[in-house]
C-alpha positions as CSV (number, residue, x, y, z in Angstrom):
1,X,82.6,131.5,89.4
2,X,84.8,133.8,91.3
3,X,83.4,137.1,92.5
4,X,85.6,140.2,91.7
5,X,85.8,142.6,94.5
6,X,87.6,146.0,94.7
7,X,87.5,147.4,98.2
8,X,84.4,145.3,98.9
9,X,82.8,146.5,95.7
10,X,81.2,143.7,93.6
11,X,81.1,143.9,89.8
12,X,78.0,142.7,88.0
13,X,77.7,142.2,84.2
14,X,74.1,142.5,83.0
15,X,73.5,141.1,79.5
16,X,70.0,141.5,77.9
17,X,69.7,138.8,75.1
18,X,67.3,138.2,72.3
19,X,67.9,135.2,70.1
20,X,71.6,135.0,70.9
21,X,74.2,132.8,69.2
22,X,77.0,130.8,70.8
23,X,79.0,134.1,70.9
24,X,77.1,135.1,74.0
25,X,78.4,132.0,75.9
26,X,82.0,133.0,75.1
27,X,81.3,136.5,76.5
28,X,79.7,135.0,79.7
29,X,82.7,132.6,80.2
30,X,85.2,135.4,79.9
31,X,83.2,137.7,82.2
32,X,82.9,134.9,84.7
33,X,86.6,134.2,84.5
34,X,87.4,137.9,85.1
35,X,85.4,137.8,88.3
36,X,82.1,139.3,87.3
37,X,78.8,138.2,88.8
38,X,76.7,137.6,85.7
39,X,73.0,138.3,85.1
40,X,71.4,137.4,81.8
41,X,67.9,138.4,80.7
42,X,66.3,136.2,78.0
43,X,64.0,138.7,76.3
44,X,61.4,136.2,74.9
45,X,63.8,134.4,72.6
46,X,61.6,131.2,72.5
47,X,62.2,127.5,72.8
48,X,64.7,127.3,70.0
49,X,67.2,129.2,72.2
50,X,66.5,127.3,75.4
51,X,69.7,125.2,75.1
52,X,71.9,128.4,74.9
53,X,70.2,129.9,78.0
54,X,70.6,126.5,79.8
55,X,74.3,126.7,79.1
56,X,74.4,130.3,80.3
57,X,73.1,129.2,83.7
58,X,76.6,127.8,84.3
59,X,78.0,131.3,84.5
60,X,75.3,133.2,86.5
61,X,71.6,134.0,86.9
62,X,69.4,133.8,83.9
63,X,66.0,135.6,83.9
64,X,63.3,135.0,81.3
65,X,60.6,137.1,79.6
66,X,57.8,134.9,78.1
67,X,57.6,137.2,75.1
68,X,59.9,139.8,73.5
69,X,59.4,143.0,75.5
70,X,62.3,145.1,74.2
71,X,65.8,146.0,75.4
72,X,64.7,148.7,77.8
73,X,62.4,146.2,79.6
74,X,65.1,143.5,79.7
75,X,67.6,146.0,81.3
76,X,65.0,147.0,83.9
77,X,64.2,143.4,84.7
78,X,67.9,142.9,85.3
79,X,68.2,146.1,87.3
80,X,65.3,145.0,89.6
81,X,66.9,141.6,90.1
82,X,70.2,143.2,91.0
83,X,68.6,145.6,93.4
84,X,66.7,142.8,95.2
85,X,69.5,140.2,95.2
86,X,72.8,142.0,95.6
87,X,74.1,144.0,98.6
88,X,75.7,147.4,97.9
89,X,78.3,148.5,97.2
90,X,78.5,147.1,93.7
91,X,79.1,148.3,90.1
92,X,76.8,147.3,87.2
93,X,78.1,147.1,83.6
94,X,75.6,146.5,80.8
95,X,76.9,144.5,77.8
96,X,75.4,143.3,74.6
97,X,75.0,139.6,73.9
98,X,76.4,139.8,70.4
99,X,80.1,139.9,71.3
100,X,80.5,143.6,70.3
101,X,81.8,144.4,73.8
102,X,85.2,143.3,75.2
103,X,85.2,142.1,78.8
104,X,88.5,143.9,79.3
105,X,86.7,147.1,78.3
106,X,83.9,146.3,80.8
107,X,86.6,146.1,83.5
108,X,88.0,149.5,82.6
109,X,84.5,151.0,82.7
110,X,83.9,149.5,86.1
111,X,87.1,151.1,87.4
112,X,86.0,154.5,86.1
113,X,82.5,154.0,87.7
114,X,84.1,153.1,91.0
115,X,86.3,156.2,90.9
116,X,83.3,158.5,90.1
117,X,80.2,156.9,91.7
118,X,77.7,159.6,90.6
119,X,78.7,159.4,87.0
120,X,77.4,157.3,84.1
121,X,80.3,155.8,82.2
122,X,80.0,155.0,78.5
123,X,82.2,152.7,76.5
124,X,82.9,155.0,73.5
125,X,83.8,153.2,70.3
126,X,86.2,154.7,67.7
127,X,83.6,155.1,65.0
128,X,85.9,156.0,62.1
129,X,87.2,152.6,60.8
130,X,85.9,149.1,60.4
131,X,82.4,150.2,61.3
132,X,79.4,149.3,59.2
133,X,78.1,152.3,57.3
134,X,74.6,152.1,59.0
135,X,76.2,152.3,62.5
136,X,78.5,155.2,61.5
137,X,75.8,157.3,59.9
138,X,73.2,156.5,62.7
139,X,75.6,157.5,65.4
140,X,76.7,160.7,63.7
141,X,73.1,161.9,63.3
142,X,72.2,161.0,66.9
143,X,75.3,162.7,68.2
144,X,74.3,166.0,66.4
145,X,70.7,165.8,67.5
146,X,71.7,165.0,71.1
147,X,74.1,167.9,71.2
148,X,71.4,170.3,69.8
149,X,68.9,169.1,72.4
150,X,71.2,169.1,75.5
151,X,74.3,171.1,74.7
152,X,76.4,168.1,75.7
153,X,78.8,166.5,73.2
154,X,78.8,162.7,73.4
155,X,80.9,160.8,70.8
156,X,79.0,157.4,71.0
157,X,75.4,157.9,72.0
158,X,74.4,154.4,70.9
159,X,76.8,152.3,72.9
160,X,75.2,149.6,75.0
161,X,78.4,149.2,77.1
162,X,77.7,151.3,80.2
163,X,78.8,151.2,83.8
164,X,77.5,152.9,87.0
165,X,77.5,152.4,90.7
166,X,74.6,151.0,92.8
167,X,73.8,154.6,93.8
168,X,72.4,155.3,90.3
169,X,70.3,152.1,90.1
170,X,67.0,153.6,91.4
171,X,67.3,156.5,88.9
172,X,67.9,154.0,86.0
173,X,64.7,152.2,87.0
174,X,62.7,155.5,87.0
175,X,63.6,156.4,83.3
176,X,60.9,155.6,80.7
177,X,61.4,153.5,77.6
178,X,60.8,149.8,76.8
179,X,62.9,149.2,73.7
180,X,66.0,150.7,72.2
181,X,64.8,154.2,73.0
182,X,65.5,153.5,76.6
183,X,69.2,153.9,76.2
184,X,68.8,157.3,74.6
185,X,66.3,158.3,77.3
186,X,68.9,157.4,79.9
187,X,71.4,159.9,78.3
188,X,68.7,162.6,78.1
189,X,67.6,162.0,81.7
190,X,71.2,162.3,83.0
191,X,71.8,165.4,80.9
192,X,68.6,167.0,82.1
193,X,69.3,166.3,85.7
194,X,72.8,167.7,85.3
195,X,74.5,164.4,86.1
196,X,78.0,163.6,84.9
197,X,78.4,161.5,81.8
198,X,81.9,160.2,81.1
199,X,83.3,158.4,78.0
200,X,86.0,155.7,78.1
201,X,87.5,154.7,74.8
202,X,86.8,151.0,73.9
203,X,87.4,148.5,71.1
204,X,85.0,148.3,68.2
205,X,84.1,144.7,67.5
206,X,81.6,143.8,64.7
207,X,80.7,140.3,63.5
208,X,79.5,139.9,59.9
209,X,78.9,143.6,59.4
210,X,76.8,143.8,62.6
211,X,74.3,141.2,61.4
212,X,73.8,140.1,65.0
213,X,72.2,143.4,66.0
214,X,68.5,143.4,66.4
215,X,68.3,147.2,66.0
216,X,65.6,147.9,63.4
217,X,66.8,151.0,61.7
218,X,63.5,152.8,60.9
219,X,61.2,151.8,63.7
220,X,63.8,152.1,66.5
221,X,65.3,155.3,65.1
222,X,61.8,156.7,65.3
223,X,61.6,155.7,69.0
224,X,65.0,157.2,69.8
225,X,64.3,160.5,68.0
226,X,60.7,161.0,68.8
227,X,61.4,162.8,72.1
228,X,63.9,165.1,70.4
229,X,61.7,165.7,67.4
230,X,58.8,166.7,69.7
231,X,60.2,170.2,70.4
232,X,60.6,170.9,66.7
233,X,57.2,169.5,65.9
234,X,55.5,171.6,68.5
235,X,57.3,174.7,67.2
236,X,56.4,173.9,63.6
237,X,52.8,173.3,64.5
238,X,52.6,176.6,66.3
239,X,54.4,178.4,63.5
240,X,51.5,177.3,61.1
241,X,49.0,178.4,63.7
242,X,50.8,181.7,64.0
243,X,51.1,182.2,60.3
244,X,47.4,181.4,59.7
245,X,46.2,183.8,62.4
246,X,48.6,186.5,61.2
247,X,47.2,186.2,57.7
248,X,43.6,186.3,59.0
249,X,44.2,189.3,61.2
250,X,46.2,191.1,58.4
251,X,43.3,190.6,56.1
252,X,40.9,192.1,58.7
253,X,43.2,195.0,59.5
254,X,44.6,195.7,56.1
255,X,43.5,199.3,56.1
256,X,45.5,200.2,59.3
257,X,49.1,200.2,57.9
258,X,51.9,199.7,60.4
259,X,49.4,199.6,63.4
260,X,47.4,196.8,61.7
261,X,50.6,194.8,61.0
262,X,51.7,195.2,64.7
263,X,48.3,194.1,66.1
264,X,48.1,191.2,63.6
265,X,51.6,190.0,64.7
266,X,50.9,190.4,68.5
267,X,47.4,188.7,68.3
268,X,48.7,185.8,66.3
269,X,51.7,185.3,68.6
270,X,49.5,185.3,71.8
271,X,47.3,182.5,70.4
272,X,50.2,180.4,69.0
273,X,52.3,181.1,72.1
274,X,49.6,179.7,74.4
275,X,49.4,176.5,72.3
276,X,53.2,176.2,72.2
277,X,53.6,176.6,76.0
278,X,51.0,173.9,76.6
279,X,52.6,171.5,74.1
280,X,56.2,172.1,75.3
281,X,55.3,171.7,79.0
282,X,53.0,168.7,78.7
283,X,54.3,166.8,75.7
284,X,57.9,167.8,75.0
285,X,59.6,168.5,78.4
286,X,57.0,166.7,80.6
287,X,57.8,169.3,83.2
288,X,56.9,168.5,86.8
289,X,57.7,172.1,87.8
290,X,55.2,174.7,88.9
291,X,52.7,175.6,86.2
292,X,52.7,179.2,87.4
293,X,56.5,179.4,87.6
294,X,57.2,178.0,84.2
295,X,54.2,179.9,82.8
296,X,55.6,183.2,84.1
297,X,59.0,182.5,82.7
298,X,57.6,181.4,79.4
299,X,55.5,184.5,78.9
300,X,58.2,186.9,80.0
301,X,60.4,185.2,77.4
302,X,57.6,185.4,74.9
303,X,57.1,189.1,75.5
304,X,60.8,189.8,74.9
305,X,60.8,187.7,71.7
306,X,57.5,189.3,70.5
307,X,59.0,192.8,70.9
308,X,62.1,191.8,69.0
309,X,60.0,189.9,66.4
310,X,57.7,192.8,65.8
311,X,60.7,195.3,65.5
312,X,62.5,193.1,63.0
313,X,59.3,192.4,61.0
314,X,58.6,196.2,60.7
315,X,62.2,196.8,59.8
316,X,62.1,194.2,57.0
317,X,58.7,195.3,55.6
318,X,58.8,199.1,56.0
319,X,62.5,199.9,55.9
320,X,63.8,197.3,53.5
321,X,60.7,196.9,51.5
322,X,60.4,193.1,51.8
323,X,57.0,191.6,51.2
324,X,55.3,190.9,54.5
325,X,54.6,187.3,53.7
326,X,58.2,186.7,53.0
327,X,59.5,188.8,55.9
328,X,57.3,186.9,58.4
329,X,59.0,183.4,57.9
330,X,62.5,185.1,57.8
331,X,61.8,186.7,61.2
332,X,60.3,183.5,62.6
333,X,63.4,181.3,61.7
334,X,65.7,183.7,63.6
335,X,63.5,183.9,66.6
336,X,62.8,180.1,66.6
337,X,66.5,179.6,67.4
338,X,66.4,182.3,70.1
339,X,63.3,180.7,71.6
340,X,64.6,177.2,71.5
341,X,67.8,178.1,73.3
342,X,66.0,180.2,75.9
343,X,63.4,177.5,76.7
344,X,66.0,174.8,77.0
345,X,68.2,176.8,79.4
346,X,65.8,179.1,81.2
347,X,62.1,178.1,81.1
348,X,62.3,174.4,81.4
349,X,65.8,174.4,82.9
350,X,67.1,170.8,82.9
351,X,69.4,171.2,85.9
352,X,66.5,172.2,88.1
353,X,65.6,168.5,88.1
354,X,62.0,169.3,87.3
355,X,61.7,167.3,84.1
356,X,61.4,163.7,83.3
357,X,62.1,162.1,80.0
């Protein structure tokens, strides 16, 4: 087919496909007619689908996985092929094989990516009408969690229609993830590096209530959210460690009044804080920054929070007469929020480029 060029800039449509229907061939034909170079990745669909992929070869390159490896792997296979076989400058747009994405929308995303070559462009669906309930609820939840994690508001976090320039291809290949979680990891990685993410409004097209989608709600939601849940899980684990140690020290120092309460709180916090720092650095943020640097920032933050925590706890117990075992979780909830915000923006600062997803 024809090759669409804008100021010597080629446009490439990458379509990962698992057990596609004839709908995919329609998408490829239109994309080809609109001047896209087409790359399709058969993600282990099997012999039953070989005829469809044979037909797809009329419109562009078709790559094959012997077995199903997941959408993230399929996208990366396509990215590697593009990197090795196309000469920059070019713009890549990823589209789903199920016909949800309009080729005209893909063109508008490419225009946006060519105008802003360091930005990731998302095709943002209007998710209010004619959208299956599962998709609407799933996207609303993901949007809220992503906003809480990164401070960035994205309307459609689950869109597979995305465009970017050749400049960003090496970064896309670095990002972890093999299945549907890869697309969320891309957004997290861009947010953490301080890269621009733009949204372009697109049409919402669903066939048979989205029955073509191979997104498995429970298992793939777990993959998407596990990175985000990690921070909360680490905090919750350390809260229980802190609460247990506080109870133990309180029992041992029960005869020392306010001094005993203060020592119990500080001792418990030092132990739980050390565990929390290790978990957040290694498991949650996967920080590549200096251990000493992040450690100093973390423990300075911890000292400020501990001072405030101890003052508030004493206030609740000795000034307001609240039972210490009720006052403790009340204090912790407030300072959990303070700690979360401070760690995200100061200790493991995303924009320093020292984290990977």
